[in-house]
mmCIF file of the N, C-alpha and C atoms, coordinates in Angstrom:
data_MODEL
# 
_entry.id   MODEL 
# 
loop_
_atom_site.group_PDB 
_atom_site.id 
_atom_site.type_symbol 
_atom_site.label_atom_id 
_atom_site.label_alt_id 
_atom_site.label_comp_id 
_atom_site.label_asym_id 
_atom_site.label_entity_id 
_atom_site.label_seq_id 
_atom_site.pdbx_PDB_ins_code 
_atom_site.Cartn_x 
_atom_site.Cartn_y 
_atom_site.Cartn_z 
_atom_site.occupancy 
_atom_site.B_iso_or_equiv 
_atom_site.pdbx_formal_charge 
_atom_site.auth_seq_id 
_atom_site.auth_comp_id 
_atom_site.auth_asym_id 
_atom_site.auth_atom_id 
_atom_site.pdbx_PDB_model_num 
ATOM 1  N N  . MET A 1 1  ? -44.045 44.749 -84.610 1.00 0.00 ? 1  MET A N  1 
ATOM 2  C CA . MET A 1 1  ? -43.424 43.507 -85.088 1.00 0.00 ? 1  MET A CA 1 
ATOM 3  C C  . MET A 1 1  ? -43.081 42.566 -83.929 1.00 0.00 ? 1  MET A C  1 
ATOM 4  N N  . VAL A 1 2  ? -43.168 41.304 -84.156 1.00 0.00 ? 2  VAL A N  1 
ATOM 5  C CA . VAL A 1 2  ? -42.849 40.328 -83.098 1.00 0.00 ? 2  VAL A CA 1 
ATOM 6  C C  . VAL A 1 2  ? -41.338 40.296 -82.838 1.00 0.00 ? 2  VAL A C  1 
ATOM 7  N N  . ILE A 1 3  ? -40.571 40.576 -83.889 1.00 0.00 ? 3  ILE A N  1 
ATOM 8  C CA . ILE A 1 3  ? -39.112 40.518 -83.762 1.00 0.00 ? 3  ILE A CA 1 
ATOM 9  C C  . ILE A 1 3  ? -38.610 41.488 -82.695 1.00 0.00 ? 3  ILE A C  1 
ATOM 10 N N  . ILE A 1 4  ? -39.196 42.689 -82.712 1.00 0.00 ? 4  ILE A N  1 
ATOM 11 C CA . ILE A 1 4  ? -38.745 43.709 -81.755 1.00 0.00 ? 4  ILE A CA 1 
ATOM 12 C C  . ILE A 1 4  ? -39.064 43.260 -80.332 1.00 0.00 ? 4  ILE A C  1 
ATOM 13 N N  . VAL A 1 5  ? -40.273 42.732 -80.121 1.00 0.00 ? 5  VAL A N  1 
ATOM 14 C CA . VAL A 1 5  ? -40.639 42.284 -78.758 1.00 0.00 ? 5  VAL A CA 1 
ATOM 15 C C  . VAL A 1 5  ? -39.725 41.137 -78.312 1.00 0.00 ? 5  VAL A C  1 
ATOM 16 N N  . THR A 1 6  ? -39.436 40.232 -79.231 1.00 0.00 ? 6  THR A N  1 
ATOM 17 C CA . THR A 1 6  ? -38.558 39.089 -78.863 1.00 0.00 ? 6  THR A CA 1 
ATOM 18 C C  . THR A 1 6  ? -37.173 39.556 -78.539 1.00 0.00 ? 6  THR A C  1 
ATOM 19 N N  . THR A 1 7  ? -36.665 40.475 -79.325 1.00 0.00 ? 7  THR A N  1 
ATOM 20 C CA . THR A 1 7  ? -35.313 41.043 -79.095 1.00 0.00 ? 7  THR A CA 1 
ATOM 21 C C  . THR A 1 7  ? -35.259 41.697 -77.723 1.00 0.00 ? 7  THR A C  1 
ATOM 22 N N  . LYS A 1 8  ? -36.305 42.496 -77.426 1.00 0.00 ? 8  LYS A N  1 
ATOM 23 C CA . LYS A 1 8  ? -36.357 43.177 -76.099 1.00 0.00 ? 8  LYS A CA 1 
ATOM 24 C C  . LYS A 1 8  ? -36.378 42.164 -74.998 1.00 0.00 ? 8  LYS A C  1 
ATOM 25 N N  . TRP A 1 9  ? -37.216 41.156 -75.147 1.00 0.00 ? 9  TRP A N  1 
ATOM 26 C CA . TRP A 1 9  ? -37.363 40.146 -74.087 1.00 0.00 ? 9  TRP A CA 1 
ATOM 27 C C  . TRP A 1 9  ? -36.045 39.395 -73.922 1.00 0.00 ? 9  TRP A C  1 
ATOM 28 N N  . LEU A 1 10 ? -35.391 39.087 -75.015 1.00 0.00 ? 10 LEU A N  1 
ATOM 29 C CA . LEU A 1 10 ? -34.098 38.354 -74.914 1.00 0.00 ? 10 LEU A CA 1 
ATOM 30 C C  . LEU A 1 10 ? -33.061 39.207 -74.188 1.00 0.00 ? 10 LEU A C  1 
ATOM 31 N N  . LEU A 1 11 ? -33.051 40.493 -74.503 1.00 0.00 ? 11 LEU A N  1 
ATOM 32 C CA . LEU A 1 11 ? -32.072 41.393 -73.847 1.00 0.00 ? 11 LEU A CA 1 
ATOM 33 C C  . LEU A 1 11 ? -32.327 41.483 -72.379 1.00 0.00 ? 11 LEU A C  1 
ATOM 34 N N  . ILE A 1 12 ? -33.591 41.576 -71.994 1.00 0.00 ? 12 ILE A N  1 
ATOM 35 C CA . ILE A 1 12 ? -33.956 41.639 -70.571 1.00 0.00 ? 12 ILE A CA 1 
ATOM 36 C C  . ILE A 1 12 ? -33.537 40.341 -69.873 1.00 0.00 ? 12 ILE A C  1 
ATOM 37 N N  . THR A 1 13 ? -33.868 39.212 -70.522 1.00 0.00 ? 13 THR A N  1 
ATOM 38 C CA . THR A 1 13 ? -33.544 37.914 -69.905 1.00 0.00 ? 13 THR A CA 1 
ATOM 39 C C  . THR A 1 13 ? -32.025 37.745 -69.780 1.00 0.00 ? 13 THR A C  1 
ATOM 40 N N  . ARG A 1 14 ? -31.294 38.170 -70.799 1.00 0.00 ? 14 ARG A N  1 
ATOM 41 C CA . ARG A 1 14 ? -29.824 38.033 -70.740 1.00 0.00 ? 14 ARG A CA 1 
ATOM 42 C C  . ARG A 1 14 ? -29.260 38.920 -69.638 1.00 0.00 ? 14 ARG A C  1 
ATOM 43 N N  . THR A 1 15 ? -29.847 40.128 -69.448 1.00 0.00 ? 15 THR A N  1 
ATOM 44 C CA . THR A 1 15 ? -29.334 41.051 -68.421 1.00 0.00 ? 15 THR A CA 1 
ATOM 45 C C  . THR A 1 15 ? -29.527 40.392 -67.040 1.00 0.00 ? 15 THR A C  1 
ATOM 46 N N  . LEU A 1 16 ? -30.696 39.818 -66.819 1.00 0.00 ? 16 LEU A N  1 
ATOM 47 C CA . LEU A 1 16 ? -30.949 39.198 -65.537 1.00 0.00 ? 16 LEU A CA 1 
ATOM 48 C C  . LEU A 1 16 ? -30.246 37.863 -65.389 1.00 0.00 ? 16 LEU A C  1 
ATOM 49 N N  . GLY A 1 17 ? -30.198 37.157 -66.527 1.00 0.00 ? 17 GLY A N  1 
ATOM 50 C CA . GLY A 1 17 ? -29.534 35.856 -66.481 1.00 0.00 ? 17 GLY A CA 1 
ATOM 51 C C  . GLY A 1 17 ? -30.334 34.851 -65.709 1.00 0.00 ? 17 GLY A C  1 
ATOM 52 N N  . SER A 1 18 ? -31.646 35.080 -65.622 1.00 0.00 ? 18 SER A N  1 
ATOM 53 C CA . SER A 1 18 ? -32.511 34.142 -64.886 1.00 0.00 ? 18 SER A CA 1 
ATOM 54 C C  . SER A 1 18 ? -33.895 34.171 -65.496 1.00 0.00 ? 18 SER A C  1 
ATOM 55 N N  . HIS A 1 19 ? -34.642 33.087 -65.271 1.00 0.00 ? 19 HIS A N  1 
ATOM 56 C CA . HIS A 1 19 ? -35.989 33.017 -65.750 1.00 0.00 ? 19 HIS A CA 1 
ATOM 57 C C  . HIS A 1 19 ? -36.990 33.493 -64.670 1.00 0.00 ? 19 HIS A C  1 
ATOM 58 N N  . GLU A 1 20 ? -36.516 34.358 -63.800 1.00 0.00 ? 20 GLU A N  1 
ATOM 59 C CA . GLU A 1 20 ? -37.367 34.840 -62.721 1.00 0.00 ? 20 GLU A CA 1 
ATOM 60 C C  . GLU A 1 20 ? -38.346 35.893 -63.254 1.00 0.00 ? 20 GLU A C  1 
ATOM 61 N N  . THR A 1 21 ? -38.019 36.489 -64.403 1.00 0.00 ? 21 THR A N  1 
ATOM 62 C CA . THR A 1 21 ? -38.903 37.525 -64.936 1.00 0.00 ? 21 THR A CA 1 
ATOM 63 C C  . THR A 1 21 ? -40.109 36.940 -65.556 1.00 0.00 ? 21 THR A C  1 
ATOM 64 N N  . SER A 1 22 ? -41.223 37.576 -65.223 1.00 0.00 ? 22 SER A N  1 
ATOM 65 C CA . SER A 1 22 ? -42.520 37.056 -65.790 1.00 0.00 ? 22 SER A CA 1 
ATOM 66 C C  . SER A 1 22 ? -43.159 38.170 -66.636 1.00 0.00 ? 22 SER A C  1 
ATOM 67 N N  . PHE A 1 23 ? -42.933 38.103 -67.909 1.00 0.00 ? 23 PHE A N  1 
ATOM 68 C CA . PHE A 1 23 ? -43.495 39.144 -68.795 1.00 0.00 ? 23 PHE A CA 1 
ATOM 69 C C  . PHE A 1 23 ? -44.744 38.615 -69.494 1.00 0.00 ? 23 PHE A C  1 
# 
């Protein structure tokens, strides 16, 4: 499901607090 991927990506981005991550 796309929702799971989006949630995971959001959690990772929030943890880093930056758009430096390139997934």
